[in-house]
Structure formats: structure tokens, C-alpha cells
VMD Tcl script that builds the backbone (N, CA, C; Angstrom):
set m [mol new atoms 510]
animate dup $m
set s [atomselect $m all]
$s set {name element resname resid chain x y z} {
  {N N MET 1 A 0.583 -13.747 -14.192}
  {CA C MET 1 A 1.968 -13.983 -13.803}
  {C C MET 1 A 2.001 -15.110 -12.781}
  {N N GLU 2 A 2.965 -15.976 -12.890}
  {CA C GLU 2 A 3.138 -17.057 -11.935}
  {C C GLU 2 A 3.482 -16.461 -10.565}
  {N N PHE 3 A 2.828 -16.962 -9.494}
  {CA C PHE 3 A 2.967 -16.355 -8.175}
  {C C PHE 3 A 4.409 -16.333 -7.680}
  {N N GLU 4 A 5.125 -17.449 -7.797}
  {CA C GLU 4 A 6.502 -17.466 -7.298}
  {C C GLU 4 A 7.359 -16.430 -8.022}
  {N N LYS 5 A 7.182 -16.306 -9.310}
  {CA C LYS 5 A 7.923 -15.307 -10.074}
  {C C LYS 5 A 7.526 -13.904 -9.617}
  {N N LEU 6 A 6.253 -13.696 -9.388}
  {CA C LEU 6 A 5.752 -12.401 -8.942}
  {C C LEU 6 A 6.404 -11.975 -7.625}
  {N N VAL 7 A 6.408 -12.856 -6.631}
  {CA C VAL 7 A 6.965 -12.466 -5.333}
  {C C VAL 7 A 8.489 -12.334 -5.373}
  {N N ARG 8 A 9.140 -13.054 -6.265}
  {CA C ARG 8 A 10.599 -12.946 -6.364}
  {C C ARG 8 A 11.034 -11.691 -7.133}
  {N N GLU 9 A 10.258 -11.297 -8.139}
  {CA C GLU 9 A 10.672 -10.190 -9.002}
  {C C GLU 9 A 10.098 -8.832 -8.598}
  {N N ARG 10 A 9.109 -8.812 -7.727}
  {CA C ARG 10 A 8.505 -7.569 -7.284}
  {C C ARG 10 A 9.540 -6.699 -6.566}
  {N N TYR 11 A 9.488 -5.403 -6.793}
  {CA C TYR 11 A 10.353 -4.472 -6.073}
  {C C TYR 11 A 9.629 -3.134 -5.957}
  {N N SER 12 A 10.155 -2.264 -5.117}
  {CA C SER 12 A 9.555 -0.941 -4.930}
  {C C SER 12 A 9.914 -0.056 -6.113}
  {N N VAL 13 A 8.922 0.230 -6.927}
  {CA C VAL 13 A 9.124 1.057 -8.118}
  {C C VAL 13 A 9.099 2.524 -7.694}
  {N N ARG 14 A 10.140 3.251 -8.081}
  {CA C ARG 14 A 10.242 4.663 -7.704}
  {C C ARG 14 A 10.318 5.594 -8.910}
  {N N LYS 15 A 10.125 5.041 -10.094}
  {CA C LYS 15 A 10.088 5.849 -11.318}
  {C C LYS 15 A 8.939 5.348 -12.172}
  {N N PHE 16 A 8.066 6.280 -12.505}
  {CA C PHE 16 A 6.864 5.954 -13.272}
  {C C PHE 16 A 6.798 6.818 -14.517}
  {N N THR 17 A 6.041 6.355 -15.500}
  {CA C THR 17 A 5.744 7.183 -16.664}
  {C C THR 17 A 4.573 8.100 -16.306}
  {N N ASP 18 A 4.239 8.998 -17.210}
  {CA C ASP 18 A 3.106 9.901 -16.996}
  {C C ASP 18 A 1.764 9.260 -17.351}
  {N N GLU 19 A 1.818 8.084 -17.956}
  {CA C GLU 19 A 0.585 7.426 -18.397}
  {C C GLU 19 A -0.344 7.157 -17.216}
  {N N GLN 20 A -1.607 7.499 -17.380}
  {CA C GLN 20 A -2.595 7.288 -16.323}
  {C C GLN 20 A -2.921 5.806 -16.170}
  {N N VAL 21 A -3.300 5.435 -14.964}
  {CA C VAL 21 A -3.753 4.078 -14.686}
  {C C VAL 21 A -5.213 3.993 -15.113}
  {N N SER 22 A -5.566 2.979 -15.866}
  {CA C SER 22 A -6.931 2.865 -16.391}
  {C C SER 22 A -7.932 2.577 -15.280}
  {N N ASP 23 A -9.165 2.959 -15.528}
  {CA C ASP 23 A -10.250 2.673 -14.571}
  {C C ASP 23 A -10.360 1.169 -14.328}
  {N N GLU 24 A -10.170 0.376 -15.373}
  {CA C GLU 24 A -10.248 -1.084 -15.238}
  {C C GLU 24 A -9.150 -1.607 -14.308}
  {N N ASP 25 A -7.928 -1.096 -14.457}
  {CA C ASP 25 A -6.844 -1.527 -13.573}
  {C C ASP 25 A -7.098 -1.081 -12.136}
  {N N ILE 26 A -7.616 0.121 -11.954}
  {CA C ILE 26 A -7.949 0.588 -10.601}
  {C C ILE 26 A -9.012 -0.321 -9.994}
  {N N ARG 27 A -10.003 -0.690 -10.786}
  {CA C ARG 27 A -11.048 -1.584 -10.281}
  {C C ARG 27 A -10.457 -2.914 -9.819}
  {N N LYS 28 A -9.535 -3.464 -10.605}
  {CA C LYS 28 A -8.908 -4.740 -10.229}
  {C C LYS 28 A -8.136 -4.604 -8.908}
  {N N ILE 29 A -7.421 -3.511 -8.764}
  {CA C ILE 29 A -6.651 -3.294 -7.536}
  {C C ILE 29 A -7.597 -3.137 -6.342}
  {N N LEU 30 A -8.642 -2.346 -6.524}
  {CA C LEU 30 A -9.600 -2.158 -5.432}
  {C C LEU 30 A -10.334 -3.459 -5.111}
  {N N ASP 31 A -10.634 -4.248 -6.126}
  {CA C ASP 31 A -11.265 -5.551 -5.878}
  {C C ASP 31 A -10.360 -6.448 -5.044}
  {N N SER 32 A -9.052 -6.373 -5.294}
  {CA C SER 32 A -8.127 -7.203 -4.509}
  {C C SER 32 A -8.123 -6.777 -3.042}
  {N N ILE 33 A -8.301 -5.497 -2.793}
  {CA C ILE 33 A -8.414 -5.018 -1.413}
  {C C ILE 33 A -9.729 -5.488 -0.812}
  {N N TYR 34 A -10.784 -5.386 -1.580}
  {CA C TYR 34 A -12.119 -5.751 -1.102}
  {C C TYR 34 A -12.185 -7.194 -0.625}
  {N N ILE 35 A -11.457 -8.081 -1.293}
  {CA C ILE 35 A -11.506 -9.499 -0.923}
  {C C ILE 35 A -10.353 -9.907 -0.009}
  {N N SER 36 A -9.543 -8.940 0.431}
  {CA C SER 36 A -8.414 -9.292 1.307}
  {C C SER 36 A -8.928 -9.768 2.659}
  {N N PRO 37 A -8.175 -10.655 3.297}
  {CA C PRO 37 A -8.616 -11.189 4.586}
  {C C PRO 37 A -8.502 -10.151 5.696}
  {N N THR 38 A -9.455 -10.182 6.609}
  {CA C THR 38 A -9.397 -9.352 7.817}
  {C C THR 38 A -9.837 -10.213 8.997}
  {N N GLY 39 A -9.337 -9.892 10.188}
  {CA C GLY 39 A -9.673 -10.657 11.385}
  {C C GLY 39 A -11.179 -10.705 11.607}
  {N N GLN 40 A -11.715 -11.901 11.736}
  {CA C GLN 40 A -13.149 -12.157 11.894}
  {C C GLN 40 A -13.981 -11.462 10.813}
  {N N ASN 41 A -13.354 -11.191 9.674}
  {CA C ASN 41 A -13.999 -10.539 8.537}
  {C C ASN 41 A -14.667 -9.215 8.920}
  {N N LYS 42 A -14.063 -8.495 9.857}
  {CA C LYS 42 A -14.643 -7.229 10.327}
  {C C LYS 42 A -14.430 -6.075 9.354}
  {N N GLN 43 A -13.442 -6.177 8.483}
  {CA C GLN 43 A -13.204 -5.215 7.407}
  {C C GLN 43 A -13.068 -3.769 7.910}
  {N N PRO 44 A -12.116 -3.511 8.815}
  {CA C PRO 44 A -11.959 -2.163 9.375}
  {C C PRO 44 A -11.121 -1.252 8.477}
  {N N LEU 45 A -11.467 -1.193 7.213}
  {CA C LEU 45 A -10.660 -0.490 6.229}
  {C C LEU 45 A -11.431 0.644 5.582}
  {N N ARG 46 A -10.722 1.691 5.241}
  {CA C ARG 46 A -11.240 2.759 4.402}
  {C C ARG 46 A -10.154 3.041 3.379}
  {N N ILE 47 A -10.544 3.089 2.128}
  {CA C ILE 47 A -9.601 3.201 1.019}
  {C C ILE 47 A -9.959 4.417 0.168}
  {N N TRP 48 A -8.963 5.214 -0.165}
  {CA C TRP 48 A -9.172 6.354 -1.043}
  {C C TRP 48 A -8.249 6.246 -2.243}
  {N N THR 49 A -8.804 6.426 -3.438}
  {CA C THR 49 A -7.976 6.548 -4.632}
  {C C THR 49 A -7.744 8.037 -4.854}
  {N N ILE 50 A -6.514 8.372 -5.120}
  {CA C ILE 50 A -6.134 9.774 -5.313}
  {C C ILE 50 A -5.440 9.861 -6.666}
  {N N ARG 51 A -6.056 10.605 -7.575}
  {CA C ARG 51 A -5.434 10.738 -8.892}
  {C C ARG 51 A -5.565 12.128 -9.494}
  {N N SER 52 A -6.304 13.023 -8.852}
  {CA C SER 52 A -6.355 14.393 -9.367}
  {C C SER 52 A -5.039 15.088 -9.030}
  {N N ARG 53 A -4.604 15.956 -9.903}
  {CA C ARG 53 A -3.337 16.660 -9.700}
  {C C ARG 53 A -3.334 17.393 -8.359}
  {N N GLU 54 A -4.443 18.035 -8.029}
  {CA C GLU 54 A -4.529 18.801 -6.780}
  {C C GLU 54 A -4.343 17.903 -5.549}
  {N N ARG 55 A -5.024 16.767 -5.527}
  {CA C ARG 55 A -4.924 15.886 -4.363}
  {C C ARG 55 A -3.585 15.144 -4.327}
  {N N LEU 56 A -2.993 14.877 -5.491}
  {CA C LEU 56 A -1.650 14.292 -5.507}
  {C C LEU 56 A -0.628 15.286 -4.939}
  {N N GLU 57 A -0.865 16.575 -5.139}
  {CA C GLU 57 A -0.008 17.593 -4.516}
  {C C GLU 57 A -0.138 17.544 -2.995}
  {N N ASP 58 A -1.347 17.256 -2.488}
  {CA C ASP 58 A -1.521 17.091 -1.042}
  {C C ASP 58 A -0.729 15.887 -0.533}
  {N N VAL 59 A -0.686 14.827 -1.340}
  {CA C VAL 59 A 0.125 13.665 -0.961}
  {C C VAL 59 A 1.590 14.095 -0.840}
  {N N LYS 60 A 2.051 14.918 -1.766}
  {CA C LYS 60 A 3.433 15.401 -1.715}
  {C C LYS 60 A 3.683 16.241 -0.464}
  {N N ARG 61 A 2.652 16.901 0.033}
  {CA C ARG 61 A 2.809 17.717 1.232}
  {C C ARG 61 A 2.893 16.869 2.497}
  {N N ILE 62 A 2.331 15.679 2.449}
  {CA C ILE 62 A 2.323 14.822 3.637}
  {C C ILE 62 A 3.550 13.903 3.697}
  {N N THR 63 A 4.206 13.705 2.541}
  {CA C THR 63 A 5.398 12.852 2.507}
  {C C THR 63 A 6.381 13.348 1.458}
  {N N LYS 64 A 7.656 13.239 1.782}
  {CA C LYS 64 A 8.679 13.555 0.774}
  {C C LYS 64 A 8.917 12.360 -0.147}
  {N N PHE 65 A 8.330 11.221 0.209}
  {CA C PHE 65 A 8.508 10.006 -0.577}
  {C C PHE 65 A 7.359 9.852 -1.567}
  {N N HIS 66 A 7.324 10.786 -2.496}
  {CA C HIS 66 A 6.345 10.735 -3.570}
  {C C HIS 66 A 7.135 10.635 -4.857}
  {N N TYR 67 A 6.760 9.761 -5.685}
  {CA C TYR 67 A 7.557 9.478 -6.871}
  {C C TYR 67 A 6.826 9.863 -8.155}
  {N N ASP 68 A 5.958 10.859 -8.047}
  {CA C ASP 68 A 5.190 11.348 -9.194}
  {C C ASP 68 A 4.384 10.252 -9.867}
  {N N ALA 69 A 3.945 9.307 -9.080}
  {CA C ALA 69 A 3.054 8.272 -9.609}
  {C C ALA 69 A 1.705 8.922 -9.923}
  {N N PRO 70 A 1.051 8.495 -10.982}
  {CA C PRO 70 A -0.236 9.090 -11.345}
  {C C PRO 70 A -1.393 8.644 -10.459}
  {N N LEU 71 A -1.150 7.678 -9.592}
  {CA C LEU 71 A -2.206 7.161 -8.718}
  {C C LEU 71 A -1.624 6.871 -7.345}
  {N N THR 72 A -2.327 7.300 -6.327}
  {CA C THR 72 A -2.022 6.897 -4.962}
  {C C THR 72 A -3.273 6.254 -4.397}
  {N N ILE 73 A -3.106 5.114 -3.782}
  {CA C ILE 73 A -4.205 4.516 -3.031}
  {C C ILE 73 A -3.824 4.625 -1.563}
  {N N ALA 74 A -4.643 5.364 -0.818}
  {CA C ALA 74 A -4.437 5.524 0.620}
  {C C ALA 74 A -5.216 4.427 1.327}
  {N N VAL 75 A -4.491 3.616 2.089}
  {CA C VAL 75 A -5.107 2.518 2.830}
  {C C VAL 75 A -5.127 2.915 4.292}
  {N N CYS 76 A -6.324 3.005 4.843}
  {CA C CYS 76 A -6.498 3.426 6.229}
  {C C CYS 76 A -7.200 2.334 7.033}
  {N N ALA 77 A -6.861 2.297 8.317}
  {CA C ALA 77 A -7.495 1.387 9.270}
  {C C ALA 77 A -8.385 2.222 10.190}
  {N N VAL 78 A -9.459 1.611 10.659}
  {CA C VAL 78 A -10.370 2.309 11.569}
  {C C VAL 78 A -10.240 1.675 12.954}
  {N N PRO 79 A -9.526 2.359 13.857}
  {CA C PRO 79 A -9.392 1.823 15.213}
  {C C PRO 79 A -10.767 1.571 15.838}
  {N N GLY 80 A -10.870 0.430 16.500}
  {CA C GLY 80 A -12.131 0.073 17.144}
  {C C GLY 80 A -13.052 -0.769 16.292}
  {N N GLU 81 A -12.762 -0.859 14.999}
  {CA C GLU 81 A -13.604 -1.671 14.120}
  {C C GLU 81 A -13.028 -3.051 13.843}
  {N N GLY 82 A -11.760 -3.257 14.177}
  {CA C GLY 82 A -11.108 -4.509 13.853}
  {C C GLY 82 A -11.287 -5.570 14.923}
  {N N PHE 83 A -10.816 -6.757 14.598}
  {CA C PHE 83 A -10.762 -7.843 15.570}
  {C C PHE 83 A -9.830 -7.415 16.704}
  {N N VAL 84 A -10.254 -7.626 17.933}
  {CA C VAL 84 A -9.441 -7.295 19.097}
  {C C VAL 84 A -9.118 -8.590 19.837}
  {N N ARG 85 A -7.815 -8.845 19.987}
  {CA C ARG 85 A -7.383 -10.040 20.697}
  {C C ARG 85 A -7.709 -9.878 22.183}
  {N N LYS 86 A -8.420 -10.832 22.745}
  {CA C LYS 86 A -8.876 -10.739 24.130}
  {C C LYS 86 A -7.739 -10.732 25.136}
  {N N SER 87 A -6.673 -11.485 24.871}
  {CA C SER 87 A -5.615 -11.627 25.874}
  {C C SER 87 A -4.878 -10.330 26.172}
  {N N ASP 88 A -4.773 -9.438 25.195}
  {CA C ASP 88 A -4.030 -8.196 25.433}
  {C C ASP 88 A -4.686 -6.947 24.845}
  {N N GLY 89 A -5.852 -7.090 24.239}
  {CA C GLY 89 A -6.561 -5.929 23.696}
  {C C GLY 89 A -5.989 -5.385 22.405}
  {N N CYS 90 A -5.130 -6.141 21.735}
  {CA C CYS 90 A -4.521 -5.674 20.483}
  {C C CYS 90 A -5.580 -5.605 19.380}
  {N N ASP 91 A -5.771 -4.400 18.859}
  {CA C ASP 91 A -6.694 -4.164 17.744}
  {C C ASP 91 A -5.953 -4.471 16.448}
  {N N HIS 92 A -6.461 -5.400 15.682}
  {CA C HIS 92 A -5.789 -5.855 14.470}
  {C C HIS 92 A -6.112 -5.027 13.231}
  {N N CYS 93 A -6.725 -3.867 13.388}
  {CA C CYS 93 A -7.106 -3.089 12.208}
  {C C CYS 93 A -5.901 -2.720 11.346}
  {N N VAL 94 A -4.770 -2.376 11.965}
  {CA C VAL 94 A -3.585 -2.017 11.189}
  {C C VAL 94 A -3.016 -3.250 10.484}
  {N N ILE 95 A -3.079 -4.399 11.136}
  {CA C ILE 95 A -2.631 -5.640 10.508}
  {C C ILE 95 A -3.492 -5.937 9.282}
  {N N ASP 96 A -4.794 -5.748 9.417}
  {CA C ASP 96 A -5.702 -5.958 8.290}
  {C C ASP 96 A -5.386 -4.996 7.146}
  {N N ALA 97 A -5.090 -3.750 7.475}
  {CA C ALA 97 A -4.761 -2.758 6.443}
  {C C ALA 97 A -3.446 -3.120 5.749}
  {N N ALA 98 A -2.494 -3.653 6.516}
  {CA C ALA 98 A -1.225 -4.074 5.915}
  {C C ALA 98 A -1.443 -5.242 4.961}
  {N N ALA 99 A -2.272 -6.197 5.364}
  {CA C ALA 99 A -2.571 -7.331 4.484}
  {C C ALA 99 A -3.252 -6.851 3.204}
  {N N ALA 100 A -4.178 -5.920 3.331}
  {CA C ALA 100 A -4.878 -5.377 2.158}
  {C C ALA 100 A -3.908 -4.643 1.238}
  {N N THR 101 A -2.976 -3.901 1.836}
  {CA C THR 101 A -1.981 -3.170 1.041}
  {C C THR 101 A -1.105 -4.136 0.253}
  {N N MET 102 A -0.657 -5.194 0.907}
  {CA C MET 102 A 0.198 -6.161 0.210}
  {C C MET 102 A -0.578 -6.861 -0.905}
  {N N GLN 103 A -1.828 -7.170 -0.639}
  {CA C GLN 103 A -2.638 -7.824 -1.675}
  {C C GLN 103 A -2.811 -6.887 -2.873}
  {N N ALA 104 A -3.036 -5.601 -2.602}
  {CA C ALA 104 A -3.170 -4.618 -3.679}
  {C C ALA 104 A -1.861 -4.491 -4.458}
  {N N TRP 105 A -0.753 -4.508 -3.741}
  {CA C TRP 105 A 0.554 -4.393 -4.389}
  {C C TRP 105 A 0.788 -5.581 -5.319}
  {N N LEU 106 A 0.492 -6.767 -4.840}
  {CA C LEU 106 A 0.683 -7.946 -5.689}
  {C C LEU 106 A -0.234 -7.915 -6.911}
  {N N MET 107 A -1.468 -7.451 -6.737}
  {CA C MET 107 A -2.366 -7.322 -7.888}
  {C C MET 107 A -1.812 -6.294 -8.875}
  {N N THR 108 A -1.306 -5.192 -8.343}
  {CA C THR 108 A -0.724 -4.151 -9.192}
  {C C THR 108 A 0.380 -4.732 -10.061}
  {N N GLU 109 A 1.255 -5.488 -9.452}
  {CA C GLU 109 A 2.350 -6.119 -10.203}
  {C C GLU 109 A 1.810 -7.148 -11.200}
  {N N ASP 110 A 0.811 -7.901 -10.775}
  {CA C ASP 110 A 0.261 -8.956 -11.628}
  {C C ASP 110 A -0.339 -8.398 -12.914}
  {N N ILE 111 A -0.902 -7.190 -12.848}
  {CA C ILE 111 A -1.512 -6.607 -14.050}
  {C C ILE 111 A -0.514 -5.769 -14.852}
  {N N GLY 112 A 0.761 -5.809 -14.432}
  {CA C GLY 112 A 1.802 -5.170 -15.233}
  {C C GLY 112 A 2.156 -3.754 -14.839}
  {N N LEU 113 A 1.683 -3.306 -13.686}
  {CA C LEU 113 A 2.032 -1.970 -13.198}
  {C C LEU 113 A 3.061 -2.104 -12.087}
  {N N GLY 114 A 3.555 -0.967 -11.614}
  {CA C GLY 114 A 4.504 -0.967 -10.518}
  {C C GLY 114 A 3.951 -0.191 -9.340}
  {N N ALA 115 A 4.529 -0.432 -8.163}
  {CA C ALA 115 A 4.071 0.251 -6.959}
  {C C ALA 115 A 5.200 0.373 -5.954}
  {N N VAL 116 A 5.027 1.314 -5.061}
  {CA C VAL 116 A 5.888 1.441 -3.894}
  {C C VAL 116 A 4.988 1.766 -2.707}
  {N N TRP 117 A 5.237 1.110 -1.594}
  {CA C TRP 117 A 4.458 1.285 -0.375}
  {C C TRP 117 A 5.142 2.363 0.453}
  {N N VAL 118 A 4.496 3.508 0.588}
  {CA C VAL 118 A 5.042 4.607 1.379}
  {C C VAL 118 A 4.346 4.620 2.729}
  {N N SER 119 A 5.140 4.470 3.775}
  {CA C SER 119 A 4.582 4.532 5.134}
  {C C SER 119 A 5.254 5.606 5.966}
  {N N ASP 120 A 6.155 6.355 5.357}
  {CA C ASP 120 A 6.817 7.456 6.052}
  {C C ASP 120 A 6.146 8.753 5.609}
  {N N PHE 121 A 5.251 9.237 6.455}
  {CA C PHE 121 A 4.516 10.460 6.164}
  {C C PHE 121 A 4.255 11.173 7.475}
  {N N ASP 122 A 3.878 12.423 7.375}
  {CA C ASP 122 A 3.595 13.223 8.559}
  {C C ASP 122 A 2.141 12.990 8.959}
  {N N SER 123 A 1.937 12.112 9.926}
  {CA C SER 123 A 0.571 11.752 10.319}
  {C C SER 123 A -0.174 12.924 10.944}
  {N N SER 124 A 0.561 13.916 11.448}
  {CA C SER 124 A -0.120 15.077 12.035}
  {C C SER 124 A -0.819 15.924 10.967}
  {N N LEU 125 A -0.414 15.766 9.711}
  {CA C LEU 125 A -1.051 16.508 8.615}
  {C C LEU 125 A -2.242 15.771 8.007}
  {N N GLN 126 A -2.440 14.531 8.395}
  {CA C GLN 126 A -3.491 13.716 7.772}
  {C C GLN 126 A -4.854 14.398 7.833}
  {N N ASP 127 A -5.301 14.801 9.005}
  {CA C ASP 127 A -6.641 15.383 9.123}
  {C C ASP 127 A -6.750 16.735 8.421}
  {N N ALA 128 A -5.668 17.524 8.443}
  {CA C ALA 128 A -5.709 18.837 7.798}
  {C C ALA 128 A -5.765 18.723 6.280}
  {N N LEU 129 A -4.925 17.845 5.718}
  {CA C LEU 129 A -4.871 17.722 4.263}
  {C C LEU 129 A -5.914 16.764 3.703}
  {N N PHE 130 A -6.314 15.799 4.522}
  {CA C PHE 130 A -7.281 14.800 4.082}
  {C C PHE 130 A -8.388 14.667 5.141}
  {N N PRO 131 A -9.235 15.687 5.287}
  {CA C PRO 131 A -10.283 15.625 6.315}
  {C C PRO 131 A -11.249 14.461 6.110}
  {N N GLU 132 A -11.305 13.942 4.880}
  {CA C GLU 132 A -12.165 12.786 4.606}
  {C C GLU 132 A -11.708 11.554 5.391}
  {N N MET 133 A -10.444 11.543 5.767}
  {CA C MET 133 A -9.868 10.392 6.452}
  {C C MET 133 A -9.930 10.513 7.974}
  {N N LYS 134 A -10.573 11.546 8.473}
  {CA C LYS 134 A -10.644 11.762 9.926}
  {C C LYS 134 A -11.184 10.511 10.626}
  {N N GLY 135 A -10.544 10.158 11.727}
  {CA C GLY 135 A -10.966 8.994 12.492}
  {C C GLY 135 A -10.338 7.693 12.031}
  {N N THR 136 A -9.440 7.787 11.045}
  {CA C THR 136 A -8.755 6.590 10.553}
  {C C THR 136 A -7.261 6.728 10.805}
  {N N GLU 137 A -6.584 5.608 10.722}
  {CA C GLU 137 A -5.125 5.615 10.800}
  {C C GLU 137 A -4.578 5.278 9.425}
  {N N LEU 138 A -3.882 6.229 8.849}
  {CA C LEU 138 A -3.281 6.016 7.532}
  {C C LEU 138 A -2.140 5.016 7.673}
  {N N VAL 139 A -2.243 3.918 6.964}
  {CA C VAL 139 A -1.250 2.849 7.047}
  {C C VAL 139 A -0.317 2.877 5.840}
  {N N ALA 140 A -0.846 3.180 4.669}
  {CA C ALA 140 A -0.021 3.136 3.468}
  {C C ALA 140 A -0.513 4.119 2.425}
  {N N LEU 141 A 0.438 4.751 1.771}
  {CA C LEU 141 A 0.187 5.498 0.548}
  {C C LEU 141 A 0.816 4.659 -0.552}
  {N N LEU 142 A 0.012 3.855 -1.201}
  {CA C LEU 142 A 0.514 2.967 -2.248}
  {C C LEU 142 A 0.579 3.762 -3.545}
  {N N GLN 143 A 1.810 4.078 -3.968}
  {CA C GLN 143 A 2.042 4.835 -5.198}
  {C C GLN 143 A 2.056 3.841 -6.355}
  {N N ILE 144 A 1.231 4.105 -7.367}
  {CA C ILE 144 A 1.029 3.126 -8.443}
  {C C ILE 144 A 1.117 3.804 -9.804}
  {N N GLY 145 A 1.708 3.093 -10.749}
  {CA C GLY 145 A 1.734 3.613 -12.107}
  {C C GLY 145 A 2.422 2.658 -13.063}
  {N N HIS 146 A 2.541 3.115 -14.299}
  {CA C HIS 146 A 3.277 2.366 -15.316}
  {C C HIS 146 A 4.764 2.566 -15.038}
  {N N ILE 147 A 5.514 1.502 -15.100}
  {CA C ILE 147 A 6.928 1.522 -14.721}
  {C C ILE 147 A 7.757 2.206 -15.804}
  {N N SER 148 A 8.565 3.174 -15.381}
  {CA C SER 148 A 9.477 3.845 -16.292}
  {C C SER 148 A 10.564 2.869 -16.734}
  {N N PRO 149 A 11.025 2.972 -17.973}
  {CA C PRO 149 A 12.127 2.114 -18.420}
  {C C PRO 149 A 13.396 2.294 -17.586}
  {N N GLU 150 A 13.568 3.455 -16.934}
  {CA C GLU 150 A 14.746 3.700 -16.092}
  {C C GLU 150 A 14.615 3.115 -14.693}
  {N N SER 151 A 13.451 2.583 -14.356}
  {CA C SER 151 A 13.226 2.061 -13.004}
  {C C SER 151 A 14.039 0.799 -12.755}
  {N N LYS 152 A 14.565 0.708 -11.555}
  {CA C LYS 152 A 15.276 -0.506 -11.144}
  {C C LYS 152 A 15.244 -0.581 -9.617}
  {N N PRO 153 A 15.426 -1.769 -9.076}
  {CA C PRO 153 A 15.439 -1.903 -7.618}
  {C C PRO 153 A 16.632 -1.153 -7.020}
  {N N LEU 154 A 16.435 -0.590 -5.845}
  {CA C LEU 154 A 17.556 0.028 -5.142}
  {C C LEU 154 A 18.534 -1.051 -4.687}
  {N N GLY 155 A 19.757 -0.677 -4.408}
  {CA C GLY 155 A 20.801 -1.628 -4.059}
  {C C GLY 155 A 20.471 -2.530 -2.891}
  {N N TRP 156 A 19.760 -2.012 -1.908}
  {CA C TRP 156 A 19.475 -2.829 -0.725}
  {C C TRP 156 A 18.362 -3.839 -0.965}
  {N N HIS 157 A 17.685 -3.759 -2.075}
  {CA C HIS 157 A 16.534 -4.623 -2.338}
  {C C HIS 157 A 16.871 -6.108 -2.188}
  {N N SER 158 A 17.993 -6.514 -2.707}
  {CA C SER 158 A 18.309 -7.948 -2.705}
  {C C SER 158 A 19.169 -8.378 -1.513}
  {N N LYS 159 A 19.501 -7.447 -0.623}
  {CA C LYS 159 A 20.288 -7.816 0.557}
  {C C LYS 159 A 19.368 -8.428 1.598}
  {N N LYS 160 A 19.697 -9.634 1.993}
  {CA C LYS 160 A 18.855 -10.367 2.944}
  {C C LYS 160 A 19.705 -10.832 4.121}
  {N N ARG 161 A 19.053 -10.896 5.277}
  {CA C ARG 161 A 19.704 -11.492 6.444}
  {C C ARG 161 A 20.021 -12.939 6.124}
  {N N ASP 162 A 20.943 -13.495 6.870}
  {CA C ASP 162 A 21.178 -14.919 6.763}
  {C C ASP 162 A 19.919 -15.629 7.264}
  {N N ARG 163 A 19.524 -16.675 6.579}
  {CA C ARG 163 A 18.308 -17.403 6.965}
  {C C ARG 163 A 18.353 -17.876 8.419}
  {N N SER 164 A 19.548 -18.189 8.917}
  {CA C SER 164 A 19.669 -18.671 10.296}
  {C C SER 164 A 19.283 -17.601 11.321}
  {N N GLU 165 A 19.272 -16.346 10.896}
  {CA C GLU 165 A 18.865 -15.257 11.791}
  {C C GLU 165 A 17.363 -15.004 11.740}
  {N N MET 166 A 16.676 -15.627 10.813}
  {CA C MET 166 A 15.263 -15.347 10.603}
  {C C MET 166 A 14.363 -16.544 10.834}
  {N N PHE 167 A 14.832 -17.719 10.484}
  {CA C PHE 167 A 13.966 -18.898 10.529}
  {C C PHE 167 A 14.397 -19.849 11.648}
  {N N PHE 168 A 13.414 -20.320 12.388}
  {CA C PHE 168 A 13.662 -21.201 13.523}
  {C C PHE 168 A 12.629 -22.308 13.529}
  {N N GLU 169 A 12.938 -23.366 14.191}
  {CA C GLU 169 A 11.986 -24.468 14.317}
  {C C GLU 169 A 11.798 -24.782 15.785}
  {N N LEU 170 A 10.572 -25.041 16.154}
  {CA C LEU 170 A 10.245 -25.405 17.530}
  {C C LEU 170 A 9.861 -26.864 17.602}
}
mol reanalyze $m
mol bondsrecalc $m
mol representation Tube
mol addrep $m
């Protein structure tokens, strides 16, 4: 897919078919995360693919924003492993995880699947429901699947601020 078309047409998919995501497509998405940029290439990321019915039910317990996607990729940052800005001590691990999530989302769209980035979840349940993720900060539950024919962008998708409120020149 042409990049400009991809970024213009991408939207948060909230309706998926029951069709499973192929191992090959999962590999492509994970590869896009693997090569995503991180500060000083420190790679403070931990990624989990979740596709068993039981573990997808755990995802539903941690967030009400689950759209019955057949695949969730949990993108986590590891505090203390990322680039730390000297001037203020800002650990960029979450920024790196966000960049990886966006790269995965764009790859997902490029291969013809849909995704929605869920960041509203109960973080206090993370360690209880996902003990494998202990010591990480969950940044995104990327819900992925084949797009349902009924799927469409929500009304607010195309509403944008006036450019004069966002872009400035120095």
C-alpha cells in the first residue's frame, strides 16, 4: 500500500471477523516491532501475542474496550531499560513502546488487516491477570484482526483541529 494512502485511510477498527490472523501475518507485525526505532537502540520493549480464547478473556477483564479481535498484541515498556534524557531524567521507554505500537499498526494495515490501539485498561490488574508482564508498563493492547464488512470509522475520526492551532513556525 502506498504510504500516504495508508496514513490517510487508516482508522481504529472496532469490528472484526472471526477469522484467525495467520502465523505469517503475526510474524510480519512482530518483525515491524523488532525493527522499530528506540532511543540509543536500547530496545526496552517486551511484547506478548495473545490469541488463545482463555487469555483473550483476560484481556476483556482488564479493559472494557475489547472488540472481540482474534489477536491482541500487548506492547510493554521496561522502566529503567530505555534511553534516559540527562537534563531531566525522562525515561523514554514508553515513547519507544508507542513508536513500536504505531509501527505495528501501520504494518497491520499494510498487510490488509485492521487494528485498534487500546490504552484504557485497569493497570492495577496487569500483574494479577498477566504475571508474565511483571516489571513492565503496559502501553498498548493492539487489537488486530480481519476487518468486518460492517466496520467504519467513528464520527470523530475525521474531526481535526484547525491547523493554526497545531502547527507553528519558529
